PDB file of N, CA, C and O in Angstrom:
ATOM      1  N   MET A   1     -15.502  -4.577   6.512  1.00  0.00           N
ATOM      2  CA  MET A   1     -14.244  -4.980   6.051  1.00  0.00           C
ATOM      3  C   MET A   1     -14.303  -6.398   5.880  1.00  0.00           C
ATOM      4  O   MET A   1     -14.971  -7.065   6.670  1.00  0.00           O
ATOM      5  N   ASN A   2     -13.595  -7.008   4.811  1.00  0.00           N
ATOM      6  CA  ASN A   2     -13.406  -8.354   4.627  1.00  0.00           C
ATOM      7  C   ASN A   2     -12.437  -8.972   5.691  1.00  0.00           C
ATOM      8  O   ASN A   2     -11.585  -8.282   6.251  1.00  0.00           O
ATOM      9  N   SER A   3     -12.596 -10.195   5.920  1.00  0.00           N
ATOM     10  CA  SER A   3     -11.735 -10.856   6.898  1.00  0.00           C
ATOM     11  C   SER A   3     -10.297 -11.144   6.327  1.00  0.00           C
ATOM     12  O   SER A   3     -10.126 -11.678   5.231  1.00  0.00           O
ATOM     13  N   LEU A   4      -9.330 -10.768   7.117  1.00  0.00           N
ATOM     14  CA  LEU A   4      -7.968 -10.992   6.644  1.00  0.00           C
ATOM     15  C   LEU A   4      -7.694 -12.499   6.535  1.00  0.00           C
ATOM     16  O   LEU A   4      -8.108 -13.242   7.425  1.00  0.00           O
ATOM     17  N   THR A   5      -7.057 -12.954   5.545  1.00  0.00           N
ATOM     18  CA  THR A   5      -6.812 -14.291   5.279  1.00  0.00           C
ATOM     19  C   THR A   5      -5.353 -14.468   4.989  1.00  0.00           C
ATOM     20  O   THR A   5      -4.610 -13.490   4.906  1.00  0.00           O
ATOM     21  N   GLY A   6      -4.897 -15.792   4.823  1.00  0.00           N
ATOM     22  CA  GLY A   6      -3.601 -16.185   4.379  1.00  0.00           C
ATOM     23  C   GLY A   6      -2.683 -15.834   5.439  1.00  0.00           C
ATOM     24  O   GLY A   6      -1.571 -15.533   5.003  1.00  0.00           O
ATOM     25  N   TRP A   7      -2.801 -15.778   6.697  1.00  0.00           N
ATOM     26  CA  TRP A   7      -1.783 -15.282   7.747  1.00  0.00           C
ATOM     27  C   TRP A   7      -0.573 -16.066   7.373  1.00  0.00           C
ATOM     28  O   TRP A   7      -0.690 -17.249   7.052  1.00  0.00           O
ATOM     29  N   GLN A   8       0.602 -15.458   7.397  1.00  0.00           N
ATOM     30  CA  GLN A   8       2.003 -15.924   7.201  1.00  0.00           C
ATOM     31  C   GLN A   8       3.014 -15.444   8.118  1.00  0.00           C
ATOM     32  O   GLN A   8       3.059 -14.232   8.330  1.00  0.00           O
ATOM     33  N   LYS A   9       3.815 -16.204   8.680  1.00  0.00           N
ATOM     34  CA  LYS A   9       4.931 -15.838   9.454  1.00  0.00           C
ATOM     35  C   LYS A   9       6.246 -15.899   8.537  1.00  0.00           C
ATOM     36  O   LYS A   9       6.360 -16.757   7.661  1.00  0.00           O
ATOM     37  N   SER A  10       7.111 -15.054   8.761  1.00  0.00           N
ATOM     38  CA  SER A  10       8.330 -14.863   7.941  1.00  0.00           C
ATOM     39  C   SER A  10       8.953 -16.382   7.979  1.00  0.00           C
ATOM     40  O   SER A  10       8.784 -17.092   8.970  1.00  0.00           O
ATOM     41  N   SER A  11       9.620 -16.789   6.934  1.00  0.00           N
ATOM     42  CA  SER A  11      10.316 -17.988   6.820  1.00  0.00           C
ATOM     43  C   SER A  11      11.675 -17.839   7.622  1.00  0.00           C
ATOM     44  O   SER A  11      12.315 -18.853   7.900  1.00  0.00           O
ATOM     45  N   ARG A  12      12.099 -16.641   7.978  1.00  0.00           N
ATOM     46  CA  ARG A  12      13.286 -16.358   8.804  1.00  0.00           C
ATOM     47  C   ARG A  12      12.955 -16.574  10.139  1.00  0.00           C
ATOM     48  O   ARG A  12      13.910 -16.722  10.903  1.00  0.00           O
ATOM     49  N   SER A  13      11.777 -16.631  10.626  1.00  0.00           N
ATOM     50  CA  SER A  13      11.385 -16.749  12.105  1.00  0.00           C
ATOM     51  C   SER A  13      11.605 -18.002  12.535  1.00  0.00           C
ATOM     52  O   SER A  13      11.471 -18.938  11.747  1.00  0.00           O
ATOM     53  N   HIS A  14      11.978 -18.212  13.859  1.00  0.00           N
ATOM     54  CA  HIS A  14      12.107 -19.521  14.382  1.00  0.00           C
ATOM     55  C   HIS A  14      11.011 -19.835  15.309  1.00  0.00           C
ATOM     56  O   HIS A  14      10.488 -18.852  15.834  1.00  0.00           O
ATOM     57  N   SER A  15      10.585 -20.900  15.600  1.00  0.00           N
ATOM     58  CA  SER A  15       9.415 -21.228  16.419  1.00  0.00           C
ATOM     59  C   SER A  15       9.556 -20.686  17.906  1.00  0.00           C
ATOM     60  O   SER A  15       8.582 -20.498  18.636  1.00  0.00           O
ATOM     61  N   THR A  16      10.805 -20.469  18.254  1.00  0.00           N
ATOM     62  CA  THR A  16      10.954 -20.031  19.734  1.00  0.00           C
ATOM     63  C   THR A  16      11.138 -18.532  19.857  1.00  0.00           C
ATOM     64  O   THR A  16      11.446 -18.088  20.962  1.00  0.00           O
ATOM     65  N   THR A  17      10.986 -17.737  18.865  1.00  0.00           N
ATOM     66  CA  THR A  17      11.318 -16.179  18.851  1.00  0.00           C
ATOM     67  C   THR A  17      10.067 -15.528  18.718  1.00  0.00           C
ATOM     68  O   THR A  17       9.055 -16.081  18.289  1.00  0.00           O
ATOM     69  N   ASN A  18      10.150 -14.242  19.123  1.00  0.00           N
ATOM     70  CA  ASN A  18       8.984 -13.366  18.888  1.00  0.00           C
ATOM     71  C   ASN A  18       8.769 -13.013  17.500  1.00  0.00           C
ATOM     72  O   ASN A  18       9.672 -12.500  16.839  1.00  0.00           O
ATOM     73  N   CYS A  19       7.609 -13.261  17.017  1.00  0.00           N
ATOM     74  CA  CYS A  19       7.358 -12.991  15.616  1.00  0.00           C
ATOM     75  C   CYS A  19       6.041 -12.209  15.287  1.00  0.00           C
ATOM     76  O   CYS A  19       5.156 -12.092  16.135  1.00  0.00           O
ATOM     77  N   VAL A  20       5.953 -11.752  14.208  1.00  0.00           N
ATOM     78  CA  VAL A  20       4.649 -11.116  13.744  1.00  0.00           C
ATOM     79  C   VAL A  20       4.121 -11.986  12.565  1.00  0.00           C
ATOM     80  O   VAL A  20       4.908 -12.672  11.913  1.00  0.00           O
ATOM     81  N   GLU A  21       2.892 -11.958  12.313  1.00  0.00           N
ATOM     82  CA  GLU A  21       2.171 -12.554  11.150  1.00  0.00           C
ATOM     83  C   GLU A  21       1.453 -11.508  10.197  1.00  0.00           C
ATOM     84  O   GLU A  21       0.922 -10.492  10.644  1.00  0.00           O
ATOM     85  N   VAL A  22       1.473 -11.790   9.028  1.00  0.00           N
ATOM     86  CA  VAL A  22       0.778 -10.835   7.995  1.00  0.00           C
ATOM     87  C   VAL A  22      -0.251 -11.462   7.350  1.00  0.00           C
ATOM     88  O   VAL A  22      -0.051 -12.553   6.816  1.00  0.00           O
ATOM     89  N   GLY A  23      -1.502 -10.847   7.314  1.00  0.00           N
ATOM     90  CA  GLY A  23      -2.636 -11.300   6.570  1.00  0.00           C
ATOM     91  C   GLY A  23      -3.107 -10.344   5.652  1.00  0.00           C
ATOM     92  O   GLY A  23      -2.763  -9.166   5.747  1.00  0.00           O
ATOM     93  N   ARG A  24      -3.948 -10.794   4.673  1.00  0.00           N
ATOM     94  CA  ARG A  24      -4.278  -9.695   3.522  1.00  0.00           C
ATOM     95  C   ARG A  24      -5.703  -9.801   3.198  1.00  0.00           C
ATOM     96  O   ARG A  24      -6.321 -10.849   3.385  1.00  0.00           O
ATOM     97  N   THR A  25      -6.269  -8.687   2.691  1.00  0.00           N
ATOM     98  CA  THR A  25      -7.477  -8.807   1.842  1.00  0.00           C
ATOM     99  C   THR A  25      -7.078  -8.134   0.557  1.00  0.00           C
ATOM    100  O   THR A  25      -5.883  -7.887   0.398  1.00  0.00           O
ATOM    101  N   SER A  26      -7.927  -7.817  -0.356  1.00  0.00           N
ATOM    102  CA  SER A  26      -7.589  -7.248  -1.700  1.00  0.00           C
ATOM    103  C   SER A  26      -7.008  -5.895  -1.521  1.00  0.00           C
ATOM    104  O   SER A  26      -6.258  -5.448  -2.390  1.00  0.00           O
ATOM    105  N   SER A  27      -7.335  -5.121  -0.320  1.00  0.00           N
ATOM    106  CA  SER A  27      -6.816  -3.875  -0.423  1.00  0.00           C
ATOM    107  C   SER A  27      -6.019  -3.540   0.959  1.00  0.00           C
ATOM    108  O   SER A  27      -5.392  -2.490   1.091  1.00  0.00           O
ATOM    109  N   LEU A  28      -6.096  -4.438   1.877  1.00  0.00           N
ATOM    110  CA  LEU A  28      -5.448  -4.200   3.252  1.00  0.00           C
ATOM    111  C   LEU A  28      -4.487  -5.278   3.600  1.00  0.00           C
ATOM    112  O   LEU A  28      -4.542  -6.406   3.109  1.00  0.00           O
ATOM    113  N   VAL A  29      -3.535  -4.854   4.537  1.00  0.00           N
ATOM    114  CA  VAL A  29      -2.654  -5.816   5.136  1.00  0.00           C
ATOM    115  C   VAL A  29      -2.745  -5.638   6.525  1.00  0.00           C
ATOM    116  O   VAL A  29      -2.626  -4.525   7.038  1.00  0.00           O
ATOM    117  N   GLY A  30      -2.998  -6.906   7.319  1.00  0.00           N
ATOM    118  CA  GLY A  30      -3.083  -6.968   8.816  1.00  0.00           C
ATOM    119  C   GLY A  30      -1.724  -7.482   9.256  1.00  0.00           C
ATOM    120  O   GLY A  30      -1.109  -8.322   8.600  1.00  0.00           O
ATOM    121  N   ILE A  31      -1.229  -6.901  10.494  1.00  0.00           N
ATOM    122  CA  ILE A  31      -0.215  -7.321  11.141  1.00  0.00           C
ATOM    123  C   ILE A  31      -0.457  -7.602  12.666  1.00  0.00           C
ATOM    124  O   ILE A  31      -0.961  -6.746  13.393  1.00  0.00           O
ATOM    125  N   ARG A  32      -0.056  -8.900  13.141  1.00  0.00           N
ATOM    126  CA  ARG A  32      -0.435  -9.161  14.565  1.00  0.00           C
ATOM    127  C   ARG A  32       0.735 -10.001  15.089  1.00  0.00           C
ATOM    128  O   ARG A  32       1.603 -10.448  14.339  1.00  0.00           O
ATOM    129  N   ASP A  33       0.714 -10.198  16.458  1.00  0.00           N
ATOM    130  CA  ASP A  33       1.735 -10.754  17.208  1.00  0.00           C
ATOM    131  C   ASP A  33       1.464 -12.260  17.274  1.00  0.00           C
ATOM    132  O   ASP A  33       0.338 -12.634  17.602  1.00  0.00           O
ATOM    133  N   THR A  34       2.391 -13.119  16.993  1.00  0.00           N
ATOM    134  CA  THR A  34       2.070 -14.643  16.984  1.00  0.00           C
ATOM    135  C   THR A  34       1.791 -15.145  18.349  1.00  0.00           C
ATOM    136  O   THR A  34       1.139 -16.174  18.525  1.00  0.00           O
ATOM    137  N   LYS A  35       2.294 -14.407  19.356  1.00  0.00           N
ATOM    138  CA  LYS A  35       2.120 -14.910  20.722  1.00  0.00           C
ATOM    139  C   LYS A  35       0.917 -14.351  21.265  1.00  0.00           C
ATOM    140  O   LYS A  35       0.623 -14.800  22.373  1.00  0.00           O
ATOM    141  N   ASN A  36       0.193 -13.547  20.814  1.00  0.00           N
ATOM    142  CA  ASN A  36      -1.074 -13.039  21.097  1.00  0.00           C
ATOM    143  C   ASN A  36      -2.062 -12.640  19.910  1.00  0.00           C
ATOM    144  O   ASN A  36      -2.459 -11.492  19.710  1.00  0.00           O
ATOM    145  N   ARG A  37      -2.371 -13.669  19.216  1.00  0.00           N
ATOM    146  CA  ARG A  37      -3.264 -13.346  18.018  1.00  0.00           C
ATOM    147  C   ARG A  37      -4.601 -12.690  18.375  1.00  0.00           C
ATOM    148  O   ARG A  37      -5.154 -11.973  17.541  1.00  0.00           O
ATOM    149  N   ASP A  38      -5.063 -12.872  19.398  1.00  0.00           N
ATOM    150  CA  ASP A  38      -6.425 -12.162  19.754  1.00  0.00           C
ATOM    151  C   ASP A  38      -6.157 -10.863  20.354  1.00  0.00           C
ATOM    152  O   ASP A  38      -7.106 -10.169  20.721  1.00  0.00           O
ATOM    153  N   GLY A  39      -4.831 -10.426  20.503  1.00  0.00           N
ATOM    154  CA  GLY A  39      -4.609  -9.113  21.213  1.00  0.00           C
ATOM    155  C   GLY A  39      -4.815  -7.807  20.336  1.00  0.00           C
ATOM    156  O   GLY A  39      -4.686  -6.670  20.789  1.00  0.00           O
ATOM    157  N   GLY A  40      -5.124  -8.082  19.137  1.00  0.00           N
ATOM    158  CA  GLY A  40      -5.380  -6.892  18.163  1.00  0.00           C
ATOM    159  C   GLY A  40      -4.514  -6.995  16.983  1.00  0.00           C
ATOM    160  O   GLY A  40      -3.491  -7.679  16.984  1.00  0.00           O
ATOM    161  N   THR A  41      -4.947  -6.280  15.926  1.00  0.00           N
ATOM    162  CA  THR A  41      -4.329  -6.379  14.564  1.00  0.00           C
ATOM    163  C   THR A  41      -4.083  -4.889  14.209  1.00  0.00           C
ATOM    164  O   THR A  41      -4.961  -4.044  14.384  1.00  0.00           O
ATOM    165  N   LEU A  42      -2.950  -4.617  13.742  1.00  0.00           N
ATOM    166  CA  LEU A  42      -2.667  -3.260  13.036  1.00  0.00           C
ATOM    167  C   LEU A  42      -3.007  -3.594  11.513  1.00  0.00           C
ATOM    168  O   LEU A  42      -2.514  -4.554  10.922  1.00  0.00           O
ATOM    169  N   VAL A  43      -3.943  -2.654  10.922  1.00  0.00           N
ATOM    170  CA  VAL A  43      -4.316  -2.829   9.615  1.00  0.00           C
ATOM    171  C   VAL A  43      -4.075  -1.576   8.881  1.00  0.00           C
ATOM    172  O   VAL A  43      -4.625  -0.512   9.163  1.00  0.00           O
ATOM    173  N   VAL A  44      -3.163  -1.762   7.850  1.00  0.00           N
ATOM    174  CA  VAL A  44      -2.912  -0.587   6.894  1.00  0.00           C
ATOM    175  C   VAL A  44      -3.157  -1.034   5.422  1.00  0.00           C
ATOM    176  O   VAL A  44      -3.350  -2.216   5.138  1.00  0.00           O
ATOM    177  N   GLY A  45      -3.140  -0.029   4.498  1.00  0.00           N
ATOM    178  CA  GLY A  45      -3.232  -0.216   3.216  1.00  0.00           C
ATOM    179  C   GLY A  45      -2.047  -0.887   2.513  1.00  0.00           C
ATOM    180  O   GLY A  45      -0.951  -0.774   3.064  1.00  0.00           O
ATOM    181  N   HIS A  46      -2.126  -1.533   1.427  1.00  0.00           N
ATOM    182  CA  HIS A  46      -0.961  -2.200   0.687  1.00  0.00           C
ATOM    183  C   HIS A  46       0.170  -1.167   0.441  1.00  0.00           C
ATOM    184  O   HIS A  46       1.351  -1.495   0.553  1.00  0.00           O
ATOM    185  N   ALA A  47      -0.204   0.054   0.112  1.00  0.00           N
ATOM    186  CA  ALA A  47       1.004   1.005  -0.251  1.00  0.00           C
ATOM    187  C   ALA A  47       1.649   1.368   0.977  1.00  0.00           C
ATOM    188  O   ALA A  47       2.874   1.480   1.018  1.00  0.00           O
ATOM    189  N   ALA A  48       0.918   1.562   1.988  1.00  0.00           N
ATOM    190  CA  ALA A  48       1.718   1.866   3.288  1.00  0.00           C
ATOM    191  C   ALA A  48       2.490   0.695   3.956  1.00  0.00           C
ATOM    192  O   ALA A  48       3.444   0.925   4.699  1.00  0.00           O
ATOM    193  N   PHE A  49       2.082  -0.505   3.695  1.00  0.00           N
ATOM    194  CA  PHE A  49       2.866  -1.674   4.101  1.00  0.00           C
ATOM    195  C   PHE A  49       4.067  -1.838   3.215  1.00  0.00           C
ATOM    196  O   PHE A  49       5.175  -2.124   3.670  1.00  0.00           O
ATOM    197  N   THR A  50       3.799  -1.633   1.822  1.00  0.00           N
ATOM    198  CA  THR A  50       5.002  -1.709   1.054  1.00  0.00           C
ATOM    199  C   THR A  50       6.084  -0.668   1.299  1.00  0.00           C
ATOM    200  O   THR A  50       7.278  -0.951   1.199  1.00  0.00           O
ATOM    201  N   GLY A  51       5.652   0.514   1.615  1.00  0.00           N
ATOM    202  CA  GLY A  51       6.525   1.588   2.005  1.00  0.00           C
ATOM    203  C   GLY A  51       7.220   1.298   3.361  1.00  0.00           C
ATOM    204  O   GLY A  51       8.403   1.601   3.517  1.00  0.00           O
ATOM    205  N   PHE A  52       6.511   0.726   4.319  1.00  0.00           N
ATOM    206  CA  PHE A  52       7.137   0.283   5.564  1.00  0.00           C
ATOM    207  C   PHE A  52       8.274  -0.747   5.281  1.00  0.00           C
ATOM    208  O   PHE A  52       9.409  -0.625   5.742  1.00  0.00           O
ATOM    209  N   LEU A  53       7.914  -1.653   4.573  1.00  0.00           N
ATOM    210  CA  LEU A  53       8.983  -2.754   4.280  1.00  0.00           C
ATOM    211  C   LEU A  53      10.174  -2.167   3.600  1.00  0.00           C
ATOM    212  O   LEU A  53      11.304  -2.511   3.946  1.00  0.00           O
ATOM    213  N   GLY A  54       9.958  -1.226   2.571  1.00  0.00           N
ATOM    214  CA  GLY A  54      11.048  -0.653   1.822  1.00  0.00           C
ATOM    215  C   GLY A  54      11.864   0.176   2.838  1.00  0.00           C
ATOM    216  O   GLY A  54      13.086   0.200   2.688  1.00  0.00           O
ATOM    217  N   ALA A  55      11.310   0.850   3.846  1.00  0.00           N
ATOM    218  CA  ALA A  55      12.037   1.577   4.805  1.00  0.00           C
ATOM    219  C   ALA A  55      12.957   0.656   5.645  1.00  0.00           C
ATOM    220  O   ALA A  55      14.112   0.992   5.909  1.00  0.00           O
ATOM    221  N   ILE A  56      12.396  -0.552   6.071  1.00  0.00           N
ATOM    222  CA  ILE A  56      13.190  -1.457   6.875  1.00  0.00           C
ATOM    223  C   ILE A  56      14.303  -1.986   5.949  1.00  0.00           C
ATOM    224  O   ILE A  56      15.458  -1.923   6.369  1.00  0.00           O
ATOM    225  N   LYS A  57      14.087  -2.450   4.846  1.00  0.00           N
ATOM    226  CA  LYS A  57      15.146  -2.876   3.996  1.00  0.00           C
ATOM    227  C   LYS A  57      16.198  -1.878   3.592  1.00  0.00           C
ATOM    228  O   LYS A  57      17.317  -2.265   3.256  1.00  0.00           O
ATOM    229  N   ALA A  58      15.876  -0.631   3.613  1.00  0.00           N
ATOM    230  CA  ALA A  58      16.911   0.418   3.337  1.00  0.00           C
ATOM    231  C   ALA A  58      17.569   1.050   4.652  1.00  0.00           C
ATOM    232  O   ALA A  58      18.317   2.027   4.613  1.00  0.00           O
ATOM    233  N   ASP A  59      17.213   0.403   5.778  1.00  0.00           N
ATOM    234  CA  ASP A  59      17.710   0.869   7.080  1.00  0.00           C
ATOM    235  C   ASP A  59      17.395   2.363   7.302  1.00  0.00           C
ATOM    236  O   ASP A  59      18.264   3.136   7.703  1.00  0.00           O
ATOM    237  N   ARG A  60      16.076   2.769   7.021  1.00  0.00           N
ATOM    238  CA  ARG A  60      15.739   4.176   7.138  1.00  0.00           C
ATOM    239  C   ARG A  60      14.972   4.425   8.480  1.00  0.00           C
ATOM    240  O   ARG A  60      14.661   5.576   8.787  1.00  0.00           O
ATOM    241  N   LEU A  61      14.671   3.390   9.261  1.00  0.00           N
ATOM    242  CA  LEU A  61      13.934   3.710  10.411  1.00  0.00           C
ATOM    243  C   LEU A  61      14.864   3.701  11.681  1.00  0.00           C
ATOM    244  O   LEU A  61      15.662   2.790  11.905  1.00  0.00           O
ATOM    245  N   ARG A  62      14.701   4.720  12.433  1.00  0.00           N
ATOM    246  CA  ARG A  62      15.512   5.019  13.576  1.00  0.00           C
ATOM    247  C   ARG A  62      14.708   5.271  14.845  1.00  0.00           C
ATOM    248  O   ARG A  62      15.285   5.539  15.899  1.00  0.00           O
TER     249      ARG A  62
END
């Protein structure tokens, strides 16, 4: 697997809050905790990540 690059934290996150970061390759998206970057990374495909974001925005997660 290629290394995930371009890690970004949401512009809506504040420096004192719990946040996640997102990194990418050409086909994968990685998600990790900003307070424990070495604690593991959840890696999913672009389509799965796009669907996850859509579900959040549509308030479909319960």
